[in-house]
ROSE-4610 file (N, C-alpha, C; in Angstrom, 1 decimal, always signed):
// ROSE-4610
residu = [M/M/M/A/A/A/G/G/G/Y/Y/Y/Q/Q/Q/R/R/R/K/K/K/T/T/T/A/A/A/F/F/F/S/S/S/R/R/R/T/T/T/E/E/E/V/V/V/L/L/L/E/E/E/T/T/T/A/A/A/E/E/E/A/A/A/F/F/F/L/L/L/P/P/P/G/G/G/I/I/I/L/L/L/G/G/G/L/L/L/T/T/T/R/R/R/A/A/A/K/K/K/A/A/A/S/S/S/S/S/S/H/H/H/G/G/G/A/A/A/T/T/T/Y/Y/Y/N/N/N/G/G/G/A/A/A/E/E/E/G/G/G/T/T/T/V/V/V/T/T/T/I/I/I/S/S/S/A/A/A/H/H/H/A/A/A/H/H/H/G/G/G/P/P/P/Y/Y/Y/T/T/T/D/D/D/V/V/V/V/V/V/A/A/A/T/T/T/T/T/T/D/D/D/R/R/R/L/L/L/R/R/R/T/T/T/S/S/S/R/R/R/L/L/L/D/D/D/Y/Y/Y/E/E/E/V/V/V/Q/Q/Q/R/R/R/F/F/F/L/L/L/N/N/N/Q/Q/Q/L/L/L/P/P/P/Y/Y/Y/E/E/E/P/P/P/G/G/G/D/D/D/A/A/A/G/G/G/G/G/G/P/P/P/G/G/G/S/S/S/G/G/G/E/E/E/P/P/P/S/S/S]
num = [1/1/1/2/2/2/3/3/3/4/4/4/5/5/5/6/6/6/7/7/7/8/8/8/9/9/9/10/10/10/11/11/11/12/12/12/13/13/13/14/14/14/15/15/15/16/16/16/17/17/17/18/18/18/19/19/19/20/20/20/21/21/21/22/22/22/23/23/23/24/24/24/25/25/25/26/26/26/27/27/27/28/28/28/29/29/29/30/30/30/31/31/31/32/32/32/33/33/33/34/34/34/35/35/35/36/36/36/37/37/37/38/38/38/39/39/39/40/40/40/41/41/41/42/42/42/43/43/43/44/44/44/45/45/45/46/46/46/47/47/47/48/48/48/49/49/49/50/50/50/51/51/51/52/52/52/53/53/53/54/54/54/55/55/55/56/56/56/57/57/57/58/58/58/59/59/59/60/60/60/61/61/61/62/62/62/63/63/63/64/64/64/65/65/65/66/66/66/67/67/67/68/68/68/69/69/69/70/70/70/71/71/71/72/72/72/73/73/73/74/74/74/75/75/75/76/76/76/77/77/77/78/78/78/79/79/79/80/80/80/81/81/81/82/82/82/83/83/83/84/84/84/85/85/85/86/86/86/87/87/87/88/88/88/89/89/89/90/90/90/91/91/91/92/92/92/93/93/93/94/94/94/95/95/95/96/96/96/97/97/97/98/98/98/99/99/99/100/100/100]
x = [+10.3/+8.7/+8.4/+7.3/+6.8/+5.3/+5.0/+3.4/+3.1/+1.8/+1.1/-0.2/-0.7/-2.0/-2.7/-4.1/-5.0/-6.1/-6.8/-8.1/-9.1/-10.3/-11.0/-12.4/-13.1/-14.5/-15.1/-14.4/-15.0/-15.4/-16.2/-16.6/-15.6/-15.6/-14.5/-14.7/-16.0/-16.3/-15.6/-15.7/-15.5/-13.7/-13.1/-11.7/-11.3/-11.8/-11.4/-11.7/-12.8/-13.1/-11.9/-11.7/-10.8/-9.2/-8.9/-7.6/-7.6/-8.9/-8.8/-8.9/-9.4/-9.4/-7.9/-7.3/-5.8/-4.6/-4.7/-3.4/-3.1/-3.8/-3.7/-3.3/-4.0/-3.6/-2.3/-1.9/-0.5/+0.5/+0.6/+1.5/+1.6/+0.3/+0.3/+0.2/-0.3/-0.6/-1.8/-1.7/-3.1/-3.5/-4.7/-5.4/-5.2/-4.5/-4.3/-5.3/-5.9/-6.4/-7.6/-8.9/-9.5/-10.9/-11.1/-12.1/-12.8/-14.0/-14.7/-13.7/-12.7/-11.8/-10.6/-10.4/-8.8/-8.9/-7.4/-7.1/-5.6/-5.1/-3.6/-3.1/-2.3/-2.1/-0.4/-0.1/+1.2/+1.6/+2.9/+3.1/+4.7/+5.4/+6.9/+7.3/+6.6/+6.9/+7.1/+6.4/+6.0/+4.7/+4.4/+3.2/+2.6/+1.5/+1.0/-0.5/-0.7/-1.8/-2.6/-3.8/-4.8/-5.6/-5.9/-7.0/-7.7/-9.0/-9.9/-10.9/-11.1/-11.7/-12.7/-13.8/-15.0/-14.7/-14.7/-14.8/-15.5/-16.9/-17.7/-17.9/-17.9/-18.2/-16.9/-15.8/-14.5/-14.1/-13.3/-12.5/-11.1/-10.5/-9.2/-8.3/-7.6/-6.9/-5.5/-5.2/-3.8/-3.2/-1.9/-1.2/-0.1/+0.5/+1.7/+2.3/+3.6/+4.3/+5.6/+6.0/+7.4/+8.6/+8.6/+9.5/+9.9/+10.9/+11.5/+10.8/+10.8/+10.0/+10.4/+11.5/+12.0/+11.6/+10.7/+10.6/+9.5/+9.2/+8.3/+6.6/+6.5/+5.5/+5.0/+5.8/+5.6/+5.2/+5.6/+5.6/+4.0/+3.7/+2.4/+1.3/+1.5/+0.7/+0.4/+1.5/+1.2/+0.4/+0.5/-0.4/-1.9/-1.9/-3.5/-3.9/-3.4/-4.1/-4.2/-3.8/-3.8/-5.1/-5.7/-6.7/-8.1/-7.8/-9.2/-9.4/-10.7/-11.0/-10.7/-10.2/-10.0/-11.3/-11.8/-13.5/-14.5/-15.7/-16.8/-16.7/-17.2/-17.0/-15.8/-14.7/-13.3/-13.3/-12.5/-12.6/-11.5/-10.5/-9.2/-8.4/-7.1/-6.6/-5.2/-4.5/-3.1/-2.7/-1.6/-0.9/-0.3/+0.1/+0.4/+1.4/+2.5/+3.5/+3.5/+2.1/+1.6/+0.7/+0.8/+0.5/-1.3/-2.0/-3.7/-4.2]
y = [-15.8/-15.8/-15.5/-15.9/-15.6/-15.4/-14.4/-14.3/-14.2/-14.7/-14.7/-14.5/-13.7/-13.2/-13.6/-13.6/-14.1/-13.6/-13.1/-12.7/-13.9/-14.3/-15.4/-15.1/-15.8/-15.8/-16.8/-17.5/-18.2/-17.5/-18.0/-17.2/-17.5/-16.9/-17.1/-18.8/-19.3/-20.4/-21.3/-21.3/-22.2/-22.0/-21.0/-21.0/-21.6/-21.7/-22.4/-23.8/-24.1/-25.6/-26.3/-25.6/-25.9/-26.3/-25.0/-25.3/-26.6/-26.8/-27.8/-29.2/-29.3/-30.6/-30.8/-29.4/-29.6/-29.6/-28.9/-28.8/-29.9/-30.5/-31.6/-32.8/-33.0/-34.3/-34.1/-32.9/-32.9/-32.9/-32.0/-31.8/-32.4/-33.1/-33.6/-32.7/-31.5/-30.4/-30.8/-29.9/-30.2/-28.5/-28.8/-27.2/-26.9/-25.7/-25.5/-24.4/-23.6/-22.4/-22.5/-21.8/-21.7/-20.8/-19.6/-18.8/-18.6/-17.8/-17.6/-16.9/-16.3/-15.6/-16.1/-17.2/-17.9/-18.9/-19.7/-20.8/-21.1/-21.5/-21.8/-23.2/-23.7/-25.1/-25.3/-26.3/-26.6/-28.1/-28.3/-29.6/-29.6/-30.6/-31.0/-30.1/-29.8/-29.1/-27.5/-27.0/-25.5/-25.4/-23.9/-23.3/-22.3/-22.5/-21.5/-21.1/-19.7/-19.1/-18.6/-18.9/-18.6/-17.5/-16.5/-15.7/-15.2/-15.2/-14.7/-13.6/-12.6/-11.6/-11.1/-11.2/-10.8/-9.2/-8.8/-7.7/-7.7/-7.4/-7.0/-8.7/-8.8/-10.3/-11.1/-10.8/-11.6/-11.7/-12.5/-12.8/-12.6/-11.7/-11.7/-12.8/-13.4/-14.6/-14.3/-14.3/-14.1/-15.6/-15.9/-16.9/-16.6/-16.8/-16.5/-17.9/-18.0/-19.1/-18.8/-19.6/-19.5/-20.0/-20.4/-20.9/-19.9/-20.1/-19.5/-19.8/-18.6/-19.2/-20.3/-21.0/-22.2/-23.6/-23.3/-24.7/-25.4/-26.5/-27.6/-26.8/-26.4/-26.0/-24.6/-23.8/-22.7/-23.1/-24.0/-24.7/-25.2/-25.8/-26.5/-25.3/-24.4/-23.2/-22.5/-22.3/-21.8/-22.6/-23.8/-24.8/-24.7/-24.6/-24.2/-23.3/-22.0/-20.7/-20.9/-21.7/-21.9/-22.5/-23.5/-23.9/-23.1/-22.0/-21.1/-20.2/-20.4/-19.7/-18.4/-17.7/-16.4/-15.3/-15.9/-15.1/-16.2/-15.7/-16.4/-17.5/-18.6/-19.6/-20.1/-19.5/-20.4/-21.8/-22.6/-24.0/-23.9/-23.1/-23.1/-24.4/-24.5/-25.9/-25.5/-26.7/-26.5/-25.9/-25.1/-24.2/-24.8/-24.1/-25.1/-26.1/-25.8/-26.8/-27.9/-27.9/-28.9/-30.2/-31.5/-32.2/-32.3/-32.4/-32.4/-33.5]
z = [+13.3/+13.3/+11.8/+11.5/+10.0/+10.1/+9.3/+9.1/+7.7/+7.4/+6.1/+6.6/+4.8/+5.1/+3.8/+3.9/+2.5/+3.2/+1.8/+1.8/+1.1/+1.8/+1.2/+1.3/+0.5/+0.3/+1.6/+2.1/+3.1/+4.5/+5.3/+6.4/+7.4/+8.5/+9.8/+10.1/+10.2/+10.3/+9.5/+8.2/+7.2/+7.3/+7.6/+7.6/+8.7/+9.9/+11.2/+10.9/+10.3/+10.0/+9.1/+8.1/+7.0/+7.9/+8.7/+9.3/+10.5/+10.9/+11.7/+11.1/+10.1/+9.0/+8.5/+8.1/+7.3/+8.1/+9.4/+10.1/+11.1/+11.9/+12.7/+11.6/+10.7/+9.8/+9.0/+8.8/+8.1/+8.7/+9.8/+10.8/+11.9/+12.1/+13.5/+14.7/+14.4/+15.5/+16.3/+17.5/+18.3/+18.4/+18.7/+18.9/+20.6/+20.7/+21.9/+22.5/+21.7/+22.0/+21.0/+21.1/+20.0/+20.5/+19.6/+19.7/+18.4/+18.7/+17.3/+16.2/+16.3/+15.6/+15.2/+15.8/+15.6/+16.3/+16.3/+16.9/+16.8/+18.0/+17.7/+18.0/+17.0/+17.0/+17.5/+18.2/+18.6/+18.3/+18.1/+18.3/+17.9/+17.5/+17.4/+16.3/+15.3/+14.2/+14.6/+15.6/+16.1/+16.5/+16.3/+16.8/+15.7/+15.4/+14.3/+15.0/+14.9/+15.2/+14.1/+13.7/+12.7/+13.1/+12.8/+13.0/+11.7/+12.0/+10.9/+11.2/+10.3/+10.8/+9.4/+9.4/+8.2/+8.1/+6.7/+6.2/+5.2/+5.3/+4.2/+3.4/+2.3/+1.9/+2.0/+2.5/+2.6/+4.1/+4.0/+5.6/+5.3/+6.3/+6.2/+7.1/+6.6/+7.5/+7.5/+8.9/+9.0/+10.1/+9.6/+10.0/+10.4/+11.7/+12.2/+12.8/+12.7/+13.0/+13.9/+14.6/+15.3/+14.8/+13.4/+12.9/+11.9/+11.1/+9.9/+8.5/+7.7/+6.3/+5.7/+6.1/+5.2/+6.0/+7.3/+8.1/+7.2/+7.7/+7.0/+7.5/+8.7/+9.2/+8.5/+7.9/+7.2/+5.7/+5.3/+3.7/+4.0/+5.1/+5.1/+5.3/+6.2/+6.4/+5.1/+4.4/+3.2/+2.1/+2.2/+1.5/+2.0/+3.3/+3.8/+3.4/+3.3/+3.0/+1.4/+0.8/-0.9/-1.0/+0.3/+0.0/+0.0/+0.7/+1.0/-0.4/-1.0/-2.3/-2.0/-3.1/-3.0/-3.2/-4.3/-4.5/-4.6/-4.5/-4.5/-6.0/-5.5/-6.7/-7.3/-6.6/-6.7/-6.0/-6.5/-5.7/-4.8/-4.7/-3.9/-4.1/-3.6/-3.7/-4.1/-4.4/-4.5/-5.7/-5.6/-6.5/-7.7/-8.7/-10.2/-9.8/-8.7/-8.5/-7.6/-6.9/-6.0/-6.7/-6.3/-6.8/-6.3/-7.1/-6.9/-6.4]
């Protein structure tokens, strides 16, 4: 089981909307549970739980998976987190080693 955390300028709603747009399409996951603070997705690649909690102008996002850090699921979860803008005005997006 692996866990990842990121601070973002996105609201909880924006984080969860981004997860819904990104995770099912990339990994073929389906949303199993959802609330105003998080969602759980599962599929053949495994299970990931995303939780988002606002702290002032930022949102703390935690993603946990049921796989090892070397799995495809974990790689894509890290890519998802990189899509979230870190500071207000940031575009977010792929890292330097990722295609744009």
